[in-house]
DODO-519841 format. One line per field, with one value per residue (C-alpha): residue in one letter; residue number from 1; x, y, z. Coordinates in pm, 1 decimal. Layout:
! residues N
type = (a,...)
seq = (NUM,...)
east = (X,...)
north = (Y,...)
up = (Z,...)
//
This chain:
! residues 407
type = (x,x,x,x,x,x,x,x,x,x,x,x,x,x,x,x,x,x,x,x,x,x,x,x,x,x,x,x,x,x,x,x,x,x,x,x,x,x,x,x,x,x,x,x,x,x,x,x,x,x,x,x,x,x,x,x,x,x,x,x,x,x,x,x,x,x,x,x,x,x,x,x,x,x,x,x,x,x,x,x,x,x,x,x,x,x,x,x,x,x,x,x,x,x,x,x,x,x,x,x,x,x,x,x,x,x,x,x,x,x,x,x,x,x,x,x,x,x,x,x,x,x,x,x,x,x,x,x,x,x,x,x,x,x,x,x,x,x,x,x,x,x,x,x,x,x,x,x,x,x,x,x,x,x,x,x,x,x,x,x,x,x,x,x,x,x,x,x,x,x,x,x,x,x,x,x,x,x,x,x,x,x,x,x,x,x,x,x,x,x,x,x,x,x,x,x,x,x,x,x,x,x,x,x,x,x,x,x,x,x,x,x,x,x,x,x,x,x,x,x,x,x,x,x,x,x,x,x,x,x,x,x,x,x,x,x,x,x,x,x,x,x,x,x,x,x,x,x,x,x,x,x,x,x,x,x,x,x,x,x,x,x,x,x,x,x,x,x,x,x,x,x,x,x,x,x,x,x,x,x,x,x,x,x,x,x,x,x,x,x,x,x,x,x,x,x,x,x,x,x,x,x,x,x,x,x,x,x,x,x,x,x,x,x,x,x,x,x,x,x,x,x,x,x,x,x,x,x,x,x,x,x,x,x,x,x,x,x,x,x,x,x,x,x,x,x,x,x,x,x,x,x,x,x,x,x,x,x,x,x,x,x,x,x,x,x,x,x,x,x,x,x,x,x,x,x,x,x,x,x,x,x,x,x,x,x,x,x,x,x,x,x,x,x,x,x,x,x,x,x,x,x,x,x,x,x,x)
seq = (1,2,3,4,5,6,7,8,9,10,11,12,13,14,15,16,17,18,19,20,21,22,23,24,25,26,27,28,29,30,31,32,33,34,35,36,37,38,39,40,41,42,43,44,45,46,47,48,49,50,51,52,53,54,55,56,57,58,59,60,61,62,63,64,65,66,67,68,69,70,71,72,73,74,75,76,77,78,79,80,81,82,83,84,85,86,87,88,89,90,91,92,93,94,95,96,97,98,99,100,101,102,103,104,105,106,107,108,109,110,111,112,113,114,115,116,117,118,119,120,121,122,123,124,125,126,127,128,129,130,131,132,133,134,135,136,137,138,139,140,141,142,143,144,145,146,147,148,149,150,151,152,153,154,155,156,157,158,159,160,161,162,163,164,165,166,167,168,169,170,171,172,173,174,175,176,177,178,179,180,181,182,183,184,185,186,187,188,189,190,191,192,193,194,195,196,197,198,199,200,201,202,203,204,205,206,207,208,209,210,211,212,213,214,215,216,217,218,219,220,221,222,223,224,225,226,227,228,229,230,231,232,233,234,235,236,237,238,239,240,241,242,243,244,245,246,247,248,249,250,251,252,253,254,255,256,257,258,259,260,261,262,263,264,265,266,267,268,269,270,271,272,273,274,275,276,277,278,279,280,281,282,283,284,285,286,287,288,289,290,291,292,293,294,295,296,297,298,299,300,301,302,303,304,305,306,307,308,309,310,311,312,313,314,315,316,317,318,319,320,321,322,323,324,325,326,327,328,329,330,331,332,333,334,335,336,337,338,339,340,341,342,343,344,345,346,347,348,349,350,351,352,353,354,355,356,357,358,359,360,361,362,363,364,365,366,367,368,369,370,371,372,373,374,375,376,377,378,379,380,381,382,383,384,385,386,387,388,389,390,391,392,393,394,395,396,397,398,399,400,401,402,403,404,405,406,407)
east = (6944.1,7067.1,7331.9,7072.4,6832.8,7113.3,7220.4,6858.2,6811.7,7121.4,7002.5,6656.1,6807.8,7025.2,6724.9,6510.7,6787.1,6783.7,6413.5,6409.5,6714.4,6571.9,6240.8,6413.8,6622.8,6329.5,6095.4,6243.2,6165.6,5817.0,5737.0,5889.9,5710.5,5382.8,5400.0,5491.9,5222.2,4954.9,5041.7,5059.3,4724.4,4553.7,4707.6,4596.1,4248.7,4231.1,4347.3,4089.9,3809.1,3898.0,3911.1,3568.0,3422.1,3563.5,3463.9,3113.7,3073.5,3196.7,3129.6,3449.9,3421.4,3234.0,3348.8,3191.2,3147.9,3126.2,3127.3,3470.5,3757.8,4047.2,4212.1,4546.2,4598.4,4395.2,4413.1,4257.1,3987.5,3894.0,3880.8,3668.2,3413.0,3322.8,3259.9,2908.0,2662.7,2637.7,2295.5,2080.3,2194.3,2547.7,2418.5,2241.5,2552.3,2761.2,2499.4,2489.2,2862.5,2999.6,2910.5,3161.6,2919.2,2687.3,2500.1,2479.6,2300.5,2223.8,2217.2,2167.2,2182.6,2095.3,1995.0,1649.3,1433.6,1251.6,948.8,699.0,426.4,604.1,948.6,1188.4,1544.9,1732.4,2002.4,1931.0,2098.7,1849.2,1962.0,1763.8,1846.1,1743.8,1628.8,1984.2,2022.4,1852.4,2149.1,2405.9,2532.8,2474.6,2102.2,1945.0,1659.7,1611.4,1234.8,986.2,1095.6,1301.3,1157.4,1032.6,1159.1,813.7,822.7,1167.5,1056.9,732.0,892.0,654.1,664.4,810.9,1123.0,1372.9,1509.6,1830.4,1824.1,1908.4,1621.0,1377.7,1503.2,1487.9,1146.8,956.3,1125.7,955.2,688.0,699.8,776.7,662.9,375.0,391.5,402.3,693.0,733.4,1047.2,1086.9,711.9,627.2,457.6,647.2,542.9,809.5,851.6,1181.1,1432.8,1801.9,2018.2,2222.9,2574.4,2695.3,2922.7,3267.0,3479.8,3173.9,2955.2,2642.6,2615.0,2243.3,2082.1,1988.3,1698.4,1664.5,1389.9,1338.2,1542.4,1233.3,1072.8,1396.6,1408.3,1049.1,1147.1,1498.4,1490.4,1644.6,1931.2,2166.1,2450.2,2411.5,2665.6,2681.9,2784.2,2906.1,2966.2,3123.6,2947.6,3228.7,3453.7,3762.5,3668.3,3667.8,3962.4,3828.6,3488.6,3653.4,3832.0,3509.1,3323.6,3583.1,3556.3,3174.2,3173.6,3422.9,3223.0,2894.6,3048.7,3228.8,3571.8,3865.0,4176.4,4375.0,4098.5,4105.3,3823.0,3551.0,3435.2,3594.2,3610.0,3679.0,3706.6,3777.0,4137.4,4162.9,4069.6,4273.7,4583.9,4522.5,4479.5,4796.8,4999.3,4879.7,4929.5,5206.8,5486.0,5317.2,5259.1,5614.5,5764.3,5534.4,5631.2,5999.5,5996.6,5829.7,6086.2,6370.8,6274.3,6390.0,6743.7,6723.2,6602.5,6890.6,7148.1,7004.4,7036.6,7398.1,7488.7,7326.2,7497.7,7835.2,7766.6,7664.6,7992.4,8183.6,7995.5,8042.6,8405.9,8514.4,8230.2,8335.2,8700.1,8604.8,8398.9,8680.3,8934.4,8706.9,8705.0,8434.8,8521.8,8491.9,8180.7,8020.3,8070.2,7963.0,7648.5,7564.5,7576.1,7400.6,7122.8,7067.0,7055.4,6818.1,6596.2,6570.6,6490.9,6243.3,6056.5,6020.2,5891.5,5629.2,5504.6,5508.1,5318.1,5039.0,5023.2,5027.5,4724.1,4547.0,4621.6,4500.2,4181.4,4114.7,4165.7,3930.5,3664.8,3692.7,3734.7,3609.3,3954.8,3938.8,4219.7,4312.0,4551.7,4759.7,4967.0,5268.4,5265.7,5315.0,5613.7,5735.5,5722.0,5894.5,6141.0,6253.1,6324.5,6510.9,6729.6,6785.9,6894.8,7131.5,7278.6,7327.2,7428.3,7701.7,7965.7,7925.3,7925.9,8246.0,8407.3,8318.3,8445.2,8783.9,8846.6,9167.1,9073.3,9377.8,9315.1,8942.7,9005.5,9228.2,8934.2,8778.7)
north = (-250.0,-332.2,-59.0,192.4,105.4,131.8,472.1,590.7,474.0,665.6,972.2,959.6,925.0,1229.6,1427.5,1326.0,1417.9,1773.8,1828.5,2209.2,2241.0,1982.3,2170.6,2501.7,2325.7,2187.3,2485.4,2642.4,2327.3,2310.1,2664.8,2609.4,2281.4,2415.8,2704.1,2477.9,2217.5,2482.7,2662.6,2337.5,2217.6,2547.7,2561.8,2205.0,2282.8,2597.0,2405.4,2130.7,2382.8,2575.4,2248.5,2150.1,2488.4,2468.4,2106.8,2178.0,2420.1,2165.1,1794.3,1592.4,1562.1,1883.3,2223.6,2561.3,2790.8,3156.1,3498.1,3569.4,3331.6,3375.2,3714.4,3826.3,4173.2,4491.8,4449.6,4103.1,4237.9,4516.9,4274.3,4026.5,4296.8,4323.6,3949.4,3861.4,3703.6,3327.2,3224.9,2917.0,2913.0,2852.5,2567.1,2407.5,2443.7,2256.6,1981.8,1920.6,1933.3,1604.7,1272.6,1343.8,1598.6,1423.0,1712.2,2092.7,2278.2,2648.9,2863.9,3223.0,3355.1,3660.7,3751.1,3829.8,3858.1,3539.4,3585.4,3364.2,3543.7,3772.6,3618.4,3745.7,3675.3,3930.4,3867.4,3496.7,3338.5,3246.9,3003.6,2960.8,2624.4,2399.3,2039.6,1900.7,2001.5,1671.8,1471.5,1636.1,1416.1,1702.3,1720.5,1573.8,1674.3,1596.9,1653.6,1672.4,1614.3,1764.1,1984.5,1767.4,1801.8,1926.7,2198.5,2305.8,2321.9,2501.7,2753.7,2659.9,2868.4,2597.9,2617.4,2402.1,2582.8,2533.7,2398.0,2740.2,2912.1,2646.3,2676.2,3058.4,3096.2,2793.4,2678.0,2356.1,2378.5,2154.3,2384.6,2139.8,2280.8,2611.4,2930.5,3172.9,3509.7,3553.1,3916.8,3951.9,3643.2,3342.8,3011.8,2673.2,2492.2,2136.7,2035.3,2114.5,2038.7,1864.6,2073.9,2159.7,2381.0,2680.6,2747.8,3035.7,3153.1,3174.3,2959.7,2711.5,2659.3,2992.5,2949.2,2861.8,2680.3,2760.5,2683.2,2907.7,3018.7,3139.9,3311.3,3502.1,3621.5,3774.4,3904.5,3942.5,3740.0,3978.0,3829.0,3615.1,3245.7,3007.2,2663.7,2353.0,2078.0,1712.4,1461.6,1142.5,953.1,1087.0,972.2,1210.0,1528.3,1691.3,1587.1,1732.4,2060.4,2079.2,1999.0,2264.7,2526.6,2435.9,2441.7,2786.6,2925.2,2789.3,2920.2,3264.9,3252.6,3325.4,3316.9,3102.0,3401.9,3547.5,3487.2,3314.1,3558.3,3324.4,3130.7,2759.3,2687.1,2370.3,2289.7,2223.2,2578.6,2731.7,2483.4,2560.5,2933.5,2896.6,2686.1,2938.8,3223.8,3056.3,2796.1,3053.8,3240.4,2924.2,2801.4,3130.5,3133.5,2780.8,2857.7,3166.8,2974.9,2694.5,2935.9,2913.8,2550.7,2675.2,2883.8,2577.2,2374.3,2631.9,2620.4,2240.9,2261.8,2510.9,2295.1,1979.5,2157.1,2246.4,1884.6,1760.0,2006.1,1900.3,1529.0,1536.3,1311.7,1067.2,1049.4,1003.6,723.2,545.7,568.7,439.0,139.3,55.2,276.1,354.0,689.8,582.8,476.4,825.2,984.5,775.2,849.7,1229.1,1215.6,998.5,1245.1,1536.1,1356.7,1241.7,1595.3,1742.1,1469.8,1498.2,1868.5,1774.1,1539.4,1805.7,2069.8,1845.6,1779.6,2146.7,2254.6,2040.9,2180.3,2540.4,2471.8,2313.8,2613.3,2854.7,2652.4,2661.9,3034.9,3149.4,3041.5,2897.2,2514.9,2280.7,1928.0,1688.2,1514.5,1206.0,1340.3,1655.9,1439.6,1273.4,1619.6,1763.9,1471.0,1410.8,1774.0,1784.9,1452.8,1595.3,1915.3,1709.1,1505.8,1806.2,2035.6,1754.9,1627.6,1885.8,1840.4,1461.7,1471.0,1697.5,1453.9,1156.2,1325.0,1386.1,1230.9,999.7,1094.4,1467.1,1413.7,1227.5,1510.8,1755.4,1843.3)
up = (2997.1,3349.6,3323.0,3209.6,3492.8,3748.4,3613.5,3609.9,3969.3,4084.9,3891.2,4049.3,4397.4,4334.6,4204.4,4502.0,4748.4,4610.4,4543.1,4550.2,4327.0,4087.3,4070.3,3998.8,3733.8,3538.5,3573.6,3259.3,3061.7,3210.5,3099.9,2755.5,2685.5,2824.9,2578.0,2285.1,2353.6,2413.6,2089.6,1888.3,2028.6,1949.8,1601.4,1527.6,1657.2,1443.3,1135.0,1190.6,1242.4,928.4,734.8,869.3,773.2,420.3,367.5,499.9,209.6,-43.3,-67.3,-90.4,-468.0,-551.7,-672.7,-724.1,-1024.9,-918.0,-1072.2,-925.7,-865.1,-624.7,-670.6,-529.4,-682.6,-723.3,-1099.7,-1079.9,-847.9,-1087.5,-1378.0,-1179.2,-1094.1,-1461.8,-1499.1,-1619.9,-1377.7,-1344.4,-1479.8,-1525.7,-1889.3,-1764.3,-1548.2,-1845.1,-2062.0,-1802.0,-1764.6,-2140.1,-2201.5,-2072.8,-1915.1,-1641.2,-1491.7,-1251.0,-1089.5,-1117.9,-838.6,-865.1,-553.0,-448.2,-93.5,108.8,462.9,591.2,899.9,997.2,1219.8,1398.9,1591.2,1839.4,1792.4,1522.9,1414.5,1206.4,945.4,906.5,604.3,333.5,63.1,-253.8,-414.4,-700.1,-654.5,-694.4,-327.8,-246.6,-380.0,-148.0,139.6,384.9,307.7,620.3,848.0,1215.1,1207.6,926.3,566.6,288.4,14.4,-273.1,-633.8,-737.6,-469.5,-589.5,-952.1,-871.3,-634.3,-354.0,-35.9,186.2,400.5,587.7,893.3,1087.8,1442.0,1589.2,1407.9,1530.0,1887.8,1893.3,1727.9,1853.3,2173.2,2288.0,2015.6,1710.2,1413.9,1143.7,935.6,1120.9,912.4,942.5,776.5,570.1,468.3,505.7,294.1,453.1,429.0,566.3,767.6,636.8,800.5,1073.6,1018.2,1282.5,1522.2,1398.4,1683.4,1642.2,1500.4,1633.3,1825.2,1512.8,1505.3,1218.8,1283.4,1191.9,827.2,602.7,269.0,16.7,-353.7,-582.7,-776.1,-451.0,-351.2,-679.7,-635.7,-301.0,-367.4,-745.5,-1026.1,-1104.2,-846.6,-976.2,-901.7,-757.8,-916.9,-722.2,-954.9,-870.5,-1111.3,-1212.1,-1037.1,-756.5,-947.4,-1232.2,-1022.8,-1200.7,-1541.6,-1449.9,-1347.0,-1682.8,-1869.8,-1670.1,-1760.5,-2130.8,-2117.9,-1958.1,-2207.3,-2501.2,-2356.7,-2315.4,-2652.8,-2508.7,-2748.9,-2690.2,-2563.0,-2345.8,-1972.7,-1784.8,-1678.0,-1401.8,-1116.5,-1036.5,-670.4,-465.0,-101.8,-200.3,-337.9,-3.3,200.2,-6.7,33.7,409.7,433.3,232.5,454.6,791.7,765.6,787.6,1073.8,1276.9,1213.3,1333.1,1637.2,1741.8,1669.3,1890.9,2174.0,2132.1,2205.6,2571.4,2561.0,2494.4,2812.7,3002.9,2855.9,2966.8,3319.5,3319.6,3198.8,3474.8,3741.7,3615.8,3620.3,3981.9,4051.9,3904.6,4121.2,4437.5,4369.2,4266.2,4554.0,4479.2,4113.5,4210.7,4450.0,4184.3,3932.0,4184.6,4244.5,3874.1,3716.6,3354.7,3185.0,3001.4,3332.0,3475.6,3145.5,3136.3,3501.0,3456.8,3118.3,3261.8,3544.0,3299.3,3060.0,3347.4,3484.2,3145.4,3045.0,3373.8,3301.3,2955.8,3100.8,3341.5,3068.1,2824.5,3074.5,3173.8,2808.0,2726.4,3031.7,2929.5,2572.3,2710.6,2937.3,2647.6,2425.5,2700.4,2761.4,2399.2,2054.1,1977.7,1960.4,2061.3,1956.1,2130.2,1865.3,1966.9,1780.3,1993.6,2306.1,2140.4,2034.0,2386.2,2556.4,2272.0,2259.8,2632.0,2619.5,2342.1,2540.6,2841.9,2624.0,2441.8,2739.2,2973.1,2743.0,2840.0,3220.2,3169.5,2963.1,3219.5,3497.3,3294.2,3240.9,3612.7,3742.5,4033.2,4244.4,4207.1,4265.5,4593.0,4718.2,4695.7,5030.0)
//
């Protein structure tokens, strides 16, 4: 440890004695690490946001039954378009099939104008749901109350509105028990949901929830439903998915060789699809940005070769006074690693700052991961070691007599 500290002290003195040259040496590493850290932070932020969006649509142990599943070819798309609608009969068939099924919620959605007196919002998402909505963990209200099971069953004209709808239509007024017009139909506001904010610039607070029976009176009952299924126990999620598939196939009288004419999707389905689409792109992007580290390493190697040439007499003097090859090797390597790592530290801090600025000015989010700090500093330390090794070995091999003859 003492030897390392001594070598580091000599290296820092040499760097400080040539401040401008040291700055120009590390600027390549600073730019490279800034780019890498900024890209990694933005990618991690994007991944986390996409995961939040997907998981907000699905409870951790829930899955969805839809008219169409995931399709990857035109042929699959054409076949999926002829699938029959998902109906309440399908929901009842799933409920009756197995004890592994804990809850089946039916849903249909559309967009509509929501109006209160002179204020109106266009293209607001309207979700028509059954009473199982009450058992979802995400069902919370900030003000007022939730829709009761009786109101769901009776198709009462009551509505829960998102925080953004309440803010836009009512401002400082209390919206509870006020009447809004939804596509020309009067609904009584019974609850306001908590604020969720926005993702990628899109508000997550402009929506409404009404009973499915009321929804179907407004928009018609011919729309296909979407069923959200939760198992009776979280550990039985996969079993519940298998039971749901069997129940649907039996209800639709599909033969053993016939393909499913419905889709079963979970958060894992979408996360896997997102990962398969983006992992390669992100890897290539980070790899291309990392190439600039090689340029920074070459600059460091050239500078260290020049340093060895300038300090030939000093090296010869040290060797004549008893310094071993490994002492000289370690001295030059320490200086190279110190230079490169300092550039990494500056680049890491600047990279986080750039990512933060981008996240403030654009919808792209950023996340600082501890491993990315280790990545930035570790990569530059390795670059300093790798590209400083040749100059260090060249200095260690100098003959002390020849070195002392140099003017």
